[in-house]
C-alpha positions in Angstrom: 30.4 5.6 9.4 28.7 7.9 11.9 26.6 7.8 15.1 22.9 8.0 14.2 19.5 6.5 14.9 19.1 2.9 13.7 16.2 0.5 14.0 16.6 -2.5 16.4 14.3 -5.5 16.1 13.8 -7.9 19.0 13.3 -11.2 17.1 12.1 -12.8 20.3 9.1 -10.5 20.3 8.5 -10.5 16.6 5.6 -12.6 15.4 6.3 -12.2 11.7 3.1 -10.2 10.9 5.0 -8.1 8.3 3.3 -4.8 9.2 6.7 -3.1 9.7 7.8 -4.3 6.2 5.0 -2.4 4.5 5.5 0.6 6.9 9.1 1.1 5.8 9.1 3.2 2.7 12.8 2.5 2.1 12.4 -1.3 2.1 15.0 -1.6 4.9 13.0 -4.3 6.7 12.1 -7.7 5.3 10.8 -11.0 6.6 13.7 -13.5 6.8 12.8 -17.0 8.2 9.5 -15.7 9.5 11.1 -12.8 11.4 11.5 -9.1 10.6 15.1 -8.1 10.0 16.9 -4.9 9.1 18.5 -6.0 5.8 20.9 -3.1 5.5 21.8 -0.1 7.6 22.3 2.0 4.5 18.5 1.6 3.7 17.4 2.8 7.2 16.9 6.5 7.5 16.5 6.3 11.3 13.2 8.2 11.4 11.3 5.2 12.9 8.2 5.2 10.7 7.9 1.5 11.4 7.8 1.8 15.2 4.1 2.5 15.5 3.1 -0.3 13.2 4.5 -3.2 15.3 1.8 -4.7 17.5 4.4 -6.6 19.5 6.6 -3.7 20.5 9.5 -5.5 18.9 11.0 -2.4 17.2 13.0 0.4 18.9 15.5 3.1 17.9 18.9 3.4 19.3 21.9 5.6 18.5 25.0 3.7 17.4 27.8 3.8 14.9 26.6 2.7 11.6 26.9 3.2 7.8 25.4 6.4 6.4 21.9 6.3 5.0 22.2 6.0 1.2 19.3 7.4 -0.8 20.7 6.2 -4.1 21.1 2.6 -2.8 17.5 2.8 -1.5 16.2 3.7 -4.9 18.0 0.8 -6.5 16.8 -1.5 -3.8 13.2 -0.5 -4.3 13.5 -0.8 -8.1 14.7 -4.4 -7.6 11.7 -5.1 -5.5 9.3 -4.2 -8.3 10.2 -7.6 -10.0 9.3 -11.1 -8.8 12.9 -12.2 -8.7 13.9 -9.4 -6.3 14.8 -9.4 -2.6 18.1 -11.4 -2.9 18.8 -10.2 0.7 16.1 -12.5 2.1 12.7 -14.0 1.9 9.8 -11.8 1.0 6.3 -13.2 1.2 4.8 -13.4 -2.3 1.7 -11.7 -1.1 3.7 -8.6 -0.1 6.1 -8.5 -3.0 5.6 -5.5 -5.3 4.9 -6.5 -8.8 3.9 -4.7 -12.0 1.3 -6.8 -13.9 0.7 -6.8 -17.6 -0.9 -3.6 -18.9 -4.3 -4.5 -20.3 -4.9 -3.5 -24.0 -7.3 -0.7 -24.6 -10.9 -1.7 -24.1 -9.8 -5.2 -23.0 -12.3 -5.2 -20.2 -15.2 -4.5 -22.6 -14.1 -7.3 -25.0 -14.4 -10.9 -23.7 -11.4 -13.1 -24.1 -11.5 -16.4 -26.0 -12.6 -18.0 -22.7 -15.6 -15.6 -22.5 -14.2 -13.8 -19.5 -13.5 -10.0 -19.4 -9.8 -9.2 -19.1 -8.6 -7.8 -15.7 -7.6 -4.1 -15.5 -5.4 -4.7 -12.5 -1.9 -3.5 -13.2 -0.1 -4.0 -9.9 0.3 -6.2 -6.8 -0.3 -6.1 -3.8 -3.6 -4.2 -3.5 -4.3 -4.5 0.2 -3.8 -1.2 2.0 -2.1 -3.1 4.8 0.5 -4.6 2.5 1.4 -2.1 -0.2 4.4 0.1 0.3 4.0 3.9 0.2 7.0 3.9 -2.1 5.5 1.5 -4.6 6.1 2.7 -8.2 2.5 2.1 -9.1 1.3 4.8 -6.6 3.5 7.6 -7.8 1.5 10.3 -9.4 -1.4 7.9 -9.9 -5.1 8.3 -10.1 -5.6 6.3 -6.9 -8.7 4.3 -5.9 -9.4 3.5 -2.2 -12.0 0.7 -2.4 -14.0 -1.1 0.2 -13.5 -4.9 -0.1 -17.1 -5.7 -1.0 -17.5 -3.3 -3.9 -16.0 -5.4 -6.7 -18.3 -8.3 -5.6 -21.4 -6.2 -5.8 -20.4 -4.4 -8.9 -20.0 -6.6 -12.0 -18.5 -3.9 -14.2 -16.1 -2.5 -11.6 -13.0 -3.1 -13.7 -14.4 -1.4 -16.8 -16.1 1.4 -15.0 -13.5 2.4 -12.4 -10.2 0.4 -12.5 -9.0 1.2 -16.0 -5.7 3.2 -15.9 -5.9 3.6 -12.2 -4.0 2.2 -9.2 -6.0 0.6 -6.4 -5.8 -0.1 -2.7 -8.5 -2.0 -0.8 -9.6 -2.5 2.8 -12.6 -2.9 5.2 -13.3 0.1 7.4 -15.5 -2.0 9.8 -13.3 -5.0 10.3 -9.8 -3.5 10.1 -7.9 -0.8 12.1 -9.2 2.5 10.8 -6.5 4.5 12.6 -3.8 2.4 10.9 -5.5 2.9 7.6 -5.5 6.7 8.0 -1.9 6.7 8.9 -0.9 4.4 6.1 -2.9 6.4 3.5 -1.3 9.6 4.8 2.1 8.1 4.2 1.1 7.2 0.7 -0.1 10.7 0.0 3.1 12.2 1.3 5.5 9.7 -0.4 3.8 8.8 -3.7 1.9 12.1 -4.2 -1.0 10.6 -6.3 -2.7 13.2 -8.5 -6.2 12.1 -7.4 -8.0 10.0 -4.8 -11.4 8.3 -5.4 -13.1 6.5 -2.5 -15.6 3.8 -3.5 -17.7 2.2 -0.8 -21.0 0.4 -0.3 -24.2 2.1 0.8 -24.3 0.4 4.2 -23.4 2.9 7.0 -20.3 1.2 8.3 -18.7 1.3 4.9 -18.8 5.1 4.8 -16.0 5.0 7.3 -13.7 4.7 4.4 -14.5 8.2 3.4 -13.6 9.5 6.9 -10.3 7.6 6.7 -9.5 9.3 3.4 -10.5 12.7 4.7 -8.3 12.2 7.9 -5.4 11.1 5.8 -5.7 14.1 3.5 -5.7 16.5 6.5 -2.8 14.7 8.2 -0.7 14.8 5.1 -1.6 18.4 4.1 -2.2 17.1 0.5 -3.9 19.2 -2.1 -5.5 16.5 -4.2 -8.5 15.9 -6.4 -11.0 13.9 -4.3 -14.2 12.0 -5.2 -16.5 9.9 -3.0 -18.6 7.2 -4.7 -21.4 5.2 -3.1 -22.4 1.8 -4.5 -25.8 0.1 -3.8 -26.2 -3.5 -2.8 -27.3 -4.1 -6.4 -24.0 -2.8 -7.7 -25.3 0.6 -9.0 -23.6 4.0 -8.5 -26.1 5.9 -6.3 -24.0 8.9 -5.3 -20.9 10.7 -6.5 -19.6 13.7 -4.7 
């Protein structure tokens, strides 16, 4: 035991949005009964990365006597969260639970299944930038796609052309909080250290905000990373690659 910084959560203020859960790279916070809770002091590093993500101001840091931060325990805890049966400490929303999906066979997207549908190239869940943890195994050393929500709808061969053997996060630069996205992506770059980042967005002007989010995150994280910017037309064609 030692005196150190530990997260405090005011359940009276918490609205259960879960943003602090995804902001905590150590998995120390989970939703239990619709409220955010610190599930173990040994998982909390006391740095307070979750503070700025709570819209209700329900999270604070305080110095108190507590168990030491245990990095080994954190790694085991995060490994358990990779599986659907994880999170014995409390409820985790299925939409936020990290899962590794079946790895598609080579060229599966090009070959229709018995039902006539092309196989999915998606290998992990969640994919929303708001929900995925920076410590997710699927992001580590990955070729990462940052994709505008509308792209896969406009582009019929998105899976075959871009998603194969890549990890993906998605979001809308017009409707969502771009500052939050930049901070979250910077955390991913620092924690997971992907080997490349490809931004794919629509040709409409507002969608290019995703490129600015990525550039801001790269600068904030100080990452040296392969970067590509891809623009998709409303007809689903690649019209620019930088």
